[in-house]
C-alpha positions in Angstrom: 20.1 17.4 -11.5 18.7 20.5 -9.7 19.3 20.4 -5.9 15.6 21.1 -5.2 14.6 18.0 -7.1 16.8 15.5 -5.4 15.9 13.9 -2.1 19.2 13.1 -0.3 17.2 11.6 2.6 15.4 9.0 0.6 15.9 5.5 1.9 15.2 2.1 0.6 12.3 0.3 2.4 11.9 -3.4 2.9 8.6 -4.9 4.0 8.6 -8.2 5.9 5.4 -10.2 6.5 5.6 -12.4 9.6 2.6 -14.8 9.9 3.5 -15.9 13.4 2.9 -12.9 15.6 4.9 -14.4 18.5 8.1 -14.0 16.3 7.6 -10.3 15.5 9.7 -8.9 18.3 12.5 -11.3 17.5 12.5 -10.4 13.9 12.4 -6.7 14.8 15.5 -7.2 17.1 17.3 -9.1 14.4 16.7 -6.4 11.8 18.0 -3.7 14.2 21.3 -5.6 14.4 21.9 -5.4 10.6 24.5 -2.9 9.5 23.0 0.2 7.9 19.4 -0.2 9.3 18.3 3.2 10.4 14.9 2.2 11.9 12.6 -0.7 12.3 8.8 -0.2 12.7 6.1 -2.7 13.2 2.7 -2.1 11.7 -0.2 -4.2 12.8 -2.7 -5.2 10.2 -5.9 -3.1 10.0 -9.2 -4.7 10.7 -11.6 -3.9 7.9 -15.2 -3.2 8.7 -16.7 -5.3 5.9 -20.1 -3.5 6.2 -18.3 -0.3 4.8 -17.1 -2.0 1.6 -18.6 -1.5 -1.8 -19.1 -5.2 -2.3 -21.0 -5.6 0.9 -23.2 -2.6 0.1 -23.9 -4.1 -3.4 -24.8 -7.4 -1.9 -27.2 -5.9 0.6 -28.8 -3.9 -2.2 -29.3 -7.2 -4.1 -31.0 -8.7 -1.0 -33.3 -5.7 -0.5 -34.3 -5.8 -4.2 -34.9 -9.6 -4.4 -31.9 -10.4 -6.6 -30.9 -13.4 -4.4 -31.8 -16.9 -5.3 -31.6 -20.2 -3.4 -30.8 -23.7 -4.7 -31.0 -27.0 -2.8 -28.2 -28.5 -4.8 -26.0 -27.9 -7.8 -28.5 -29.7 -10.0 -31.3 -27.5 -8.7 -29.2 -24.4 -9.4 -28.5 -25.4 -13.0 -32.2 -26.2 -13.5 -33.1 -22.7 -12.3 -30.5 -21.1 -14.6 -31.0 -23.2 -17.7 -34.6 -23.9 -17.2 
């Protein structure tokens, strides 16, 4: 293989998901103690602004254009759909 094509600095990456945020620092410390681990980084989850999503925009367009219906019950909904 041509030397310009190979990446000798490429490293394997392992992603851990830790649901209990109070354990993140302990998990990070434990990972650092493993042989061969070059670095440990913690990435906090991003908060998504739902008003910027395509689904939200489509839903608001439905509301503005009267494409939203209300039913008092499941039976009422089926009566509206099936007539």
